[in-house]
N, C-alpha and C positions, 0 to 999 in steps of 0.2 A: 504494500500500500504506500501511498506518498508519505514521505517523511515530513514532520513538522519542523525539523531542524535545518534542512537544506533542500536544494532542488534535486532531489533524488528519491529513492524508495527505502523503506524499512523492510528487511527480509527476516522471516522467522523460520527456523528449522526446529523440528521436534522428532524425537525417536526414542525407542527403548533399546538400550545398549545391553548386551549379554554379559554384564560384569557388575561388580560392586561399585558404588560411587567412588570409593578410594582408588580402584583400578582405573576407572574412567578419568578421574582427576589426575592421576599420575601421568596420563597421556596428554592432557590438555593444559595442565597448570602453567601459568606464565612465569617461567624461571629460565635464567641463562643456563645453557647446557641441557635443557629439558628434552623430553622425547618428541615434542611437537615438530621440531625442525627435521626430524627423521621421517615422519610419516605424512605430514601435512604438505601437500604439493604447493600450497600457497604461502608457505613460510620458509624462506631461505635461511634467515638468521634472526635471532632474538637476543637482545642485550638489555641489561638493566643499566640505565644511565645514572639514576640516583635512587637509592633506597630511602624513602622519606620516613617510613616506619616499618614495623614488621608486617603490616598489611597493605601499605600503599607504596607504590614505586613509579618512577618515570621510566618508560621502556621504549626502545626503538626496535621495530620489526621491519625486516626487508623481505620483499617478495621477488621471485624470478619473473621473467617475462611470461606472458600467458596468452591464451587464445590465439595460438599459432603466431606468436610474437607481435600481434596487433597491439597488445598491452605491454608497454615497456616495464622494466623493473621499477617497483615502488618502494618507498620507505614511509613509515608511519611512526609518529612519536606520540605516545599516550600516557596519561596518568592511569594507573591500574589499581583497582581495589580488589583484594581477595578476602573473602569472608566465609566462615562456617556458621550455619544457623543451628539452633537447638535440635531441630529435627534431623540433622545430619546433612542437609543441603549444603553443597559447596558452590560458591559464586565467584566468578571472575568478571568484573565490570570495568569498562574503560571508556575514555573519551580523549579526543585530541588535545594536545597542549604544546606550547612552545617552550623550549628549554635552552638556556645559553650554552650548555655543553653539547647540544645536538643541532647545529645549524644544518640546513639542507646540504646534502652531499651530491657531488657531481655523479653523473651516470644513473641517478635515481630521480623519479618524479615524486614530489611530496604529495602524499594522499592524506586524507583526514577521516578518522573514525569519529562519528558522532556517537552519543551514548549507545553502548552495545554491551553484550555480555553472554556468558554461558552459565547455565544452572545445571548442576548434577544433583538430581532429586532422587532420594531413596524411595523405593516402592515398598510400602508396608507389607511385611510377610514374605518378601522376595529379596533376600540379601544379595543375590547374584544377578540382579537386574537393576538398571538405573534409567530413569527418564532424563534425557538430555534435551534441554530447551535452550536454543540459541537465538540471539537477535543481532542483526548486522545492519548498520546504516553507514555506508562508506562512500565518501567522495573520492574516487580514484585520482582526481586531479588531472592535469594535462588537458588535452583537447580531444578526448574521446567522445564520439557521438553517444547520446543517451541510449540509443538502440543497441550499441555494442555492450554497454554496461548492463543493460537490462537482460541481454541474452547470456552474459557471463555469469552473473550471480546465482541463478537457480542451479546451473550445472556445477558451479563451484561448491555450493552448499551440499548438493547430493554427493559429490566427491568427498567432501569433508566427513560426512557420516559414514560412507563406505570405507574410506581409509582409516578412520578412527576405529571402526569395528575390527578391521584386520589388526591394527596396532594393539588393541586390547587383547585380542586372542593370542598374539605373539607374547605379550607381557605375561599372560597366564600360563603359557606353555612351559 
């Protein structure tokens, strides 16, 4: 649906993952050297620019070119909040931010994530299954026609869930 934050769309993904919330979280948590750069085709590198607290950090994510190289490599700088709720739900929420230690880099187009996040939600009575709810509203920056962006995101989200399912199975092996 159209975003209230920018001239683009909000995308929602939802699925049941065949793993505990902790195993799903192990694959998606926003940490330097984490598993996500290994399985997520849209994350080339992830670094913590500044740890503000034990739950808040400023992070830089880079992406490879995509969509048959129509989309150039991107970089995103976000403030990220990580939280665990009493029911066991794990949350990673982020939004774009400017940071003096992370000016735009050559060979990357600066993109902007508007409020977005991932929820790993325990399913009562099913400890080995997790509801994963994701929200994305990303301005890829540059001069991409909206039709290219609109056709990229649904396939990207489908790939995210498919590749995450494989990553979780490998973690459990």
